[in-house]
N, C-alpha and C positions, 0 to 999 in steps of 0.2 A: 409779523403774524398777527399784530393786530387788524394788519388792512385785511388779510384772508379772512379773518375771522367775520370782519363786517361785510366781505364781500358773499359770503356764505350765508348770513342772516338776512341779507335782501334776496337771494335767490330763493332762499327756502322759506321766508315769511313766516319765520319763528314765532315772533309775537300775535301773529293772527291764531297761529293751530295752539299754541299752549302759552296763554295769558297767566304766567306765573312771575314769580319776582324772587329776587334773593339767592342765597346759594342752591335752592332745590332747582331754580331754573337753571342756573349754570351747569348741574350735575345733568339734568335731561338734556340740554343742549349737546353737552359732551358725547352722550351716548348716541345721539342721532347724528352727532357729527361722525364720530367712527363707523355706525353703519353706513351713509355714504359713501366715506371714504373705501370701505371694502366694496360695497358694490360696483362702484366705480371702477376700481383698479381691476377687479374678478371678471368684468364683463368686456372690458375695452381694452384690458394689458396695456393700459398706457404708463410708459416707464418713468416712475416718478424717481429712482435711484437705485443704489445697492444694498441689499439686505446684508445686514452684519449680523454673525451669530453671536450670543452672549449667555452667558451661565444661567440656568434656571436657579431658582431660589431653592436654597437646600431643603426646606422643607415642603417643598411642592412635589408630589409624585407623578402627576401626569400633566399635560399641556390642555389648558382650558382653552375656548378660542377667544374670551377676553382678554386672557393673560398673553398670548401670543399676538394679537394687535396692537395691545399697549407697547409690547416690545418692540414690534415696528415702529409704530409712532413715536415713540420717545426716546428708546435705547439705540437707534439706528439711525443712520444719517440722512438715507433715502429708502424709498419703497418700489416696489414693481409688483404687479399683479402675480406674477408666477408665483413670488416670494408669498404671499398672502395664500395664494392656492395651496401652497407647500403647508404652510402654516396651520391653514384651516383642516387640511386633510390628516395631518398627524396630530391633530387636538386631541384625538380619543386614544392614541397610540402610547407606547411605553419611552422612558427617553433614549436618546440615540445609544445603541450597543457602544459599550467601551471595552476595547480590547485589553483581556488581562493576560499578564505575562507572568509564566513561573520563573522562578528563581531558585537556584541551589547555594546555600550559604554552609558551608565546612569549615565545623569546628571539631575539637578534641571529641566532646560529645555525642557526635552523629557520625564517627567513623566506621562504627559497627552497629550502632542502633538507631532506629528512625527517630525523627523528631517528635517530640509529643505532639507539638501542634504542626501538622502537616499540611500541603497546600489543600484549598476545598476540596471535597470530592464530587460536588455539584456544582453545575455550572450552567446560568440561564442565557441559552444562544439568542442571537437575533431574529425578529419576526419570519424572517424570510429562509429560515434555517432548513427546513425540510428540501432535501436534494432532490432535483428532478433527474439526474442524471444515472442512467442506467448500468449497471455492472458489467464487465466483459463476461464473454460467455461462458469462461471458466470457472466463474462463481456456480456455475448449475452443477458442479461435481460435487458440492458440498452435500447436497441431498443424497447423493449416491454414495460418499464415504460414510453417512450416518445412516444408511437404511437398515442396515444390519439390526439397530435398537428401535427402528418406528413401530414395530408392533410390543416391545416388551418394556419399553422405556431403560432407563440405567437407574440400577440400585448402587448404593455405597457399596456392598459386596462385591458388584460387577466392577466398579472402578479400583476398587482395591485387590481384586483379583489380577490387575495388572502389575501389580508391585514389584514382583520377582523381575519381568524383563525390564522393568521403567528404572530410568536413572534419577529421575527426580519427580516430585508431585508438585504441581502450581495450584493453589486455592486462592481465589479472590473473593474476599466477604466486605461488605460495604465499602467498596471502593480502594481498599488495601489489599497488598499482593504478599502471599506468605508462601514459603518454600522449604519441600524437606527434600534432602539429598541422601540416594539410597547406596550410590558407588560413586566410584571415579568416572569422571568423564574426560575425554579428550581435549586437551587444550581449553580453550575458553568459550565453548558451545553453549553449555548451560548459562554461563553469566550472561551471554549475550542474545540468547532467546528469552530470558526473563527481563532483559532490560527491554527487549521489544516488547513484551507484556505490559510493562510500566508505562512505555511512549503510547500505545492504546488506549490505556484507561486517561492519560494527559489529553489527549487529542480528544476523546469523548467522554469526559468524566460526568458521572453519574448516569451514564446510556447503557453500559454493560450489566448484565445480571448476574449475581454470585455465579461461581463456577468451581469445580474442584475436578481436576485430571491428572492423569498420569501420563510422562512424557519418556519417550526412548529416543537417548541423543549418539546413538551408533549410526551405522552406515545402512545396516540390511533391515528391511522389514521382517517382523518377528511374529506378529500374530498370524499362523496360517490358517486358512480356510479350511486344509483337509482336517484340522483338529477339531472342528467344529460342523460336523456335518452328520447327516442321519436322522430317523425320526427322532430319539432321545436325547440329541445334542444339546447341549446349554448353549446360553447367548454368548458370544466372545467377550472377553473384558475388553473395554473401550482403551485404546491407546494412541496418543498422538506421536506424531513421528516426521521427520524430514522429507521421508518418501514412501510409496508404495507400490505395489504391482497386482496384476491381475491374482494371485495366489495367495494374499495376505488380506487382512482388515485394517491394517493400519492406517489412521486418519491423517492425512497430509497437512503441513502447517509450514508455512514460511521458515526458509532456513536462517540461522544465527547470522550468515555471511551479509544480510541485508543490513545489518547494523556495524557489520565490519567485522575483518578477521585479521586482528595486529599480528598473530603469529607469523603470518607472511605476508601482512603489509597490503593487505586488501581494505581498499578505503569503505567505507558506509555507502550502500546504494544509490543514495540521491548524489553525493558528490561524483561517486564512480561513472555513473551513467553520465553525466556531463561531460566528464573527461573522454568517454568512449567516443560520445558524439565530436568533440573537437579533432577527437584523434582519424575519426573520418573523413573531416573536412580536410585535414592536414592532406590524405592520400587519397583522391578519389579512386574508384573502382578500375576504371579504364588504365588507370598509370599503376596498377597494384603487380607484384610477381603472380605470373600465372600458374601457379601452382596451388596445392592444397597443404594448408600449415597446420601441424599439432605440435603439442608442447607440454609434456607433463610427465608425471612418474609412470615409466612401463612396466613397473611391478607390481602394479595396484590393478591386478586382475587381468583373465587370458585374452578378453578382447584387445587390451592393450599391446599385450605381448603379441598377439597377432599383428596387430597395426604396426608395429615397428619393424616387422617385416618388408613392410612395403617403402621403408626410405629409399633414396637414390643410391644408387651405387654405378660403377662403370659399367657394370652388366646390364644392367635393367634401370628403367626409369619410368616409375608409375605416375609421373607428376606429382608426386607425394613429397614433402620436407616435413620428415619426423624428426624431432628433437627431443632427447630424454632429459629431464629433468633432475639434476643430480641435488637432492633435499638436503645431504649435508654439506656441501659447497655452498649452495644457495643460503642456507642457514648462516653460515659463516660471513658472506656476505651480504646479510640482512636482506634477502631477496632484493636487492636494489636494482636487478638487472631484469626482474621480471614484471615490470610495470607494464599493465595491462592494456593501456591506452595506446600504447607503441607497437601493439601487436597486430593493429588493423592494417597491414601490409601487404596481405595476400588476398587474390579473387577466392579464395576458398579455403575454408577454415574447417576443420574434423572436431567433431563431437564423438568421444568415445567414453562410455563409463567406466569407471574403476571398481570397485570392491562391489559398488552398485551404484547409485546415481552420483551424478557430479555438482557442486556448487557452479562449474565452469559453463555451463549448458547458457546461462542469461548472458554471459561475458561474450561467448562466440555468437550469439544470434543477434548482438547488438554491435556488431563490428561492420553493418554493411557489404560483408562479405557473403557471399553464397554458403550456408550453412550444411555441411555433408554430416548427416547423423546416422552413426552406426547402429541402426535397429535396436533402439533403448527396450530394455526390459522393464525398467522402473520409471517411475513417474514422479513429479513433484506437484507443487497445488496448482501450476500453472501450464504444464506442458502437455496436458491432454487436450488442449483446445489446440494445440498446433496441427496444421495440415500440412501433407507430403505436396510437394511440387506448389504449394504457396507460401511456406515458411522456410522449409527446408528440403533438400533432395536426401531420399532414403539410400545407406549404402549398407549391401548386402553383407553379412557377417562369414558367411561361408566361402567368399570369394572375393575378399576385401580389395585388395590390391586392385584387381581388372575394374571392380566397381566404382573406385575412385578416379581410376583415370577416365572410365567412362564418363562420370559426371563432370570432372573438369571438360571435356570435349562439348557437352550437352546443355548443362546448366549454366545460365546466364543472368536471367531476369529475376531470381527469386531470392537474390540477399538484399533488397531494401524493404520486402515484404516483412521478413523476420525480425528486420533492425526495427520496423516501424513499430511492430508487436511488442515488441521489448520497450522502446521510448514511449510508445502511448499506454498501453493496455498494462505493463506493470511498473507504473510510476508507484512512489511508495503511497501516495493516497488509497492507490488500489489494493495495497500489500494489508496497510491498515484495517480497509473497507472489507477484506477477505477474512481477517483476522475476527473482526469484529461480528460479522455474518455467522461465521464458522462457529465461535465460541456461544454465539446467541441461540443457534438453533442446537448447539450440545446442550446448552443450560436448560431448553424447554425439555427435553428427553430425561431430565435428572428427577428420580421420583424420592428426593429428600432434600434438605435444605443444608446447604455446603456449610460445614463449620472449620476452624482451624483445629487442625490435627495437632496432638500433643507434642509433637517431634518437630513441628515446622518454625519457622522463625520469620518475623516481617523482613520483608526487602522494600527499599525504596530507592529512589533516584540519590538520596544523599550517601547510603551504604554503598552503593554500587559505583559511586564515583570518587568520594571523598578520599578513601583510603588505597586509591588506585595512583599508579605513575605512569606515564609513558603511552604507548600508543592505546592502551587499553582506555585510558582515562580521555584521551584524545579524541578517539572514534567514538566514545561513548557521548560528549559533549558534543560533536559535530552532528551527530544523529539525534540529540535530544529534541522533543517535540518542545518548543518555545511557548505557543499558545494552544488555547482549546480551539479547533476548529467551528468557523462562523456557520460551518454548514455540517447538515448530517452525512450518515454513510449514503453510497450509490444504492439505488433499489436492485435487490439480487432478482434476477428473472426467474421466470416458473420452472421447475425441475422438468427435467427429460420425462416426457412419455415412455412406455418402454419400446413403441414401434421407432419413433424418433430415434431413442438411443441405438437402437440394434441399426438403424438406418445409418448413423453417423460411422459406428464402429465398420460396418460394411465397406462404405464409401473408402473409408482410409486404408483399409487392407485391400481394395481392390486396386487403389491408384499404387500402392506398393507393388503386387504382384503385375501391375503394368509395367512397372518400372523393370521389373526383374526380366519379363520377357521381350524388353528393348535390348536391355543386355546381353540377353543369351542370343537372339536374333543376331545381333552385332558381332558377336564371338563366332557364332557359325558362319558368317559370311565371311570374314577373316581367316578364317581355317579352311574353308572351301578354296580361298584364292592361293 
């Protein structure tokens, strides 16, 4: 070290420029030495060694240039020009982002009530937290679903006007969630829906505005458009639901099964999506059975009853393999024979609605098989951006069996497109982002400040996990958000203008009509022979 200092003194002629003495001279010399070292390594990038990270002093809130250079010189074994450039560029920024992890501690005190000191409701994201990713196209339907209230806004009276058909009320105030239950809900739909809302707040803590909404957990949409038409008609009450149709105002929201459906052993979507991908790899499309496959409860609606007539018999083969699911028997066997990842073994898979929309649509699309959709009446939050002959093959409900056979002879190249849509554009991150943007846009329409209703109770991760056992607890823990997101939600695309939306709908209808004509011509040609 002494030899190096002597060499630098001769080179710089320190005494000639600064005729000082004593400790002050040494201090000035030290500062100049630091500057020379920085300039030399900055411009030449001559490698002197490897930078080693060290902890910043506890009382230091920012990294000053002098502090960082001193660390490089005295607390690291070696220095490089790159390391000093990084130190200098970070000198005026905040300390490195430290990953925060949530935890759940179950005790007797928080089985039914939320802890007094819960996880923080705000979180400081890293400097590069703004997302540059554009949301998928189906996010544009958020604006369409909320259009009935764009001019009027939403009052408390409007929200409470949906109390009669609603099963539950969900309110978020200051980052905490409250629930008021009005009627019995089938299985655990409400519990896993609220669980999903809690995970959204954990993913983006402090980012969502307060909201107050009514939620319907049944199958069919209930806010009918014809009840709110005419010059003197009032605005419809806003009601969130798992699906909608062209005749209703229900606001589509991700269904409970994204976080798991324990009663029939359907795992959370993040886990199941990967298992479906593995199932696709086990049986490639060319090696699959050359039939259209469907398995489900044929008693759930007229469409499925008609579909059951297409099953294979000794007298007729429509290239369809239809299997009725006996729920009683499956319940006894705990649905161990209904593993979805083992059902990607046919070249074609049929989607047929039940009483209304079915959660099975995303599982069918994910299979790499050609999805055959029997003219759906209902939609969920993402399916309105599916395009016929790109993501699926349309099946005509009035001649279903013949339409299925025609599809198995003509449709081959669209299985991958449907599967890719589900794997890439229905990632759990996008499910949460859809919820985020929908609730944010909805909250902008509220003309009052949400407050906790008198009959509501606070719900939190502890109350929804600690008192439960079995698959309910397991699936919640599997789907639990462990850390806040480093990135913000995706950027929602602009809404459709009227002409653009009309064009989208017309093109979809025209494609379906073209398929109908192809089928009709084929039948006529066969009959002519």
